[in-house]
C-alpha positions, 0 to 999 in steps of 0.5 A: 473546530467543527466538522462532519468527518475529522480525517487523521492523516494526510497520506494518500488514504486520508487525502482520497477520502477528503476528495471522495467526501468533498465530491459528495457534499460532505464536509471534513477536515484533514490533520496531517502531523508532518510538512507538505514537503515531507508527505509529498517526498515520502517514498512508498509504493508504486503499483496500483491495482485496477481498483485503486486506478478506478477510485482515483478517476472517481475522485477526479484525481487521475488526470496526470496518472492517465498520461504518465502511468505505466500500464503493465499487463503482467509480471515476470517470475525468475527462478532456476535461471529461467523467466516466465510471464504471468499474462494478467488480461489473459488470466483475469478477464482484462484487468491490468495494474499500473505503475505510478508512485504514490508520492505522485498520488499524493501531489495530485491529491494535495493540489486538488485539496488546496485548490478547492477542497475541505481544509487541510492543515499540516504540522497539525499533530493528533494527540488523541481521539476522545469519546469515540462512542459519543455522537460527537467524537473530538479530536484533540491536536496540536497546531501552530504551537497551541492545543485544539479540539476538532468536533466530529460526527465521525473520525477517520483514522488513516494515521498509519501504524504509528498513529493515535487512532488505534489507541482510542479503542478501550482495552478488550474491544479489539484484538491484533494479530501480527507476524514478523519475517526474519528478513528485510528489503534493501530498497534503491531508487536509481536514475536509470531506464528499467531493464524491462517492461514489467516487474520482475520477481526473482527467487534464488539461493542467494535471496530475493530480488525485485525489479520495479520502476517509477518512470521511464527513467527511474528504476526501483529495486530491492534486495532481500537482506538480513534484518538489521542490515545498515544500507551504508554497508552496501556501496553502489557497486555491490548493490548492482553486482548482487541484483545482476546475480540475482536476476541472472537467466540463461539468454539475452538480458542486461540489468541496466546500472546508473546513479543510486539516488537513495537507498533504504531498508524496510522491515517485513511484517503482517499485522491486522487490527480487529475490528476496524471501527469503534463507535464513530471511530473507523480505521483505514489503511496502515492504521488497521493493517500492514502486509509485506510489500512482496504482494504490492497490497498495502496502498491498494488496500488502503484505497479499498478501505477508503472506498468502502468508508466513502460509500457508507458515509455518502449513503448516510448523508443522502438517505440516512441509511447506516447499513453500509457503515455498520458492516465497514469492518467486516467488509473491509476485513474480508479483503484485508485477510485475503490480501494478507494471505496472498502477500504472505504466500508471495513472500514465503514462496520467493524469499530464501528462508534463513533457517530453511533446509533443502526440503523448503528450497524444493517446496518453494520451487514446486510451488513456483512450477505449479504457477508456471505450469498450471493456468488455474494456478497462474489465474489465482495469482493474477487475480489477487495481484490485480485486485480482488473485486471491492465487497460492495 
């Protein structure tokens, strides 16, 4: 097979890139190792920055999002049995965020791709990226029981942290930075209406809790738990009781309870791979960086990578100019490190530290008090949460 851009990974990053390239008249092929059913049901993020919504509109993939997405004007911080609203539009010049599940984004992009887009191959497992320094890099993959090759002008590695793209960087050409957090999230998807209109971030001595939603009838909730936690050790009643205790405030508020449809444990990690380009191989999304989910940045960072990459490839296609592609890694990493810093700050401010003492506890409260008392501090949080501007 031969194409201009070979895209490894059929998640939101790879699918959005394919859609943007298709609209720019650039041919590409998407290779996805899993089945379509698996990819469309995989539970992931649901909070979209303003820039991510704009990107889906640009790709012509926002029709259902516009109809079903839940626009949020801010978030709520809870601590010391108090509630504090952070007003995003008032603090950012009008920017908002939107709740729309990643699974739905994938379904929308898959439908468009299969209707009129470039080839999308499921159960096509990428085995290696070969000759990335050459003018014709090759993706070796297995599909329908036999090994095949895809020769490209460019390869986009959108295959996540466990993919093969990063392995194509020769020894000594890249460096990675990582930090593992001493706690995890127990996440549940519940068939019950949300208990509030916005996301609630709760910090307390019992641990962190997050109240989110997927739709007007489905809630997504998280509890801080020790690493190594088995979700089967948490029956439904225990989960609801613990959520109620961590969200408790002085005043009128009730946590809605309902059937829990799924539960899982997510470890917390920060990871950045530098650079994000080697030769004609360019990484995007989780293949290059991972952030703890507290800042809601994972999917949004992947989309910002893809927007820069699509603009660079489009400029090359239309004018022959390579300057944007040449700066791809530099431009993306500026935003990646700021999002990593923000996510790390939010994580450490809101989670009970397993080895923390009374001083750590008071410092967390001091940071929260500053955000809720200072317009400048609140604006910094709101600006980062709603999304920093694209670097190009």
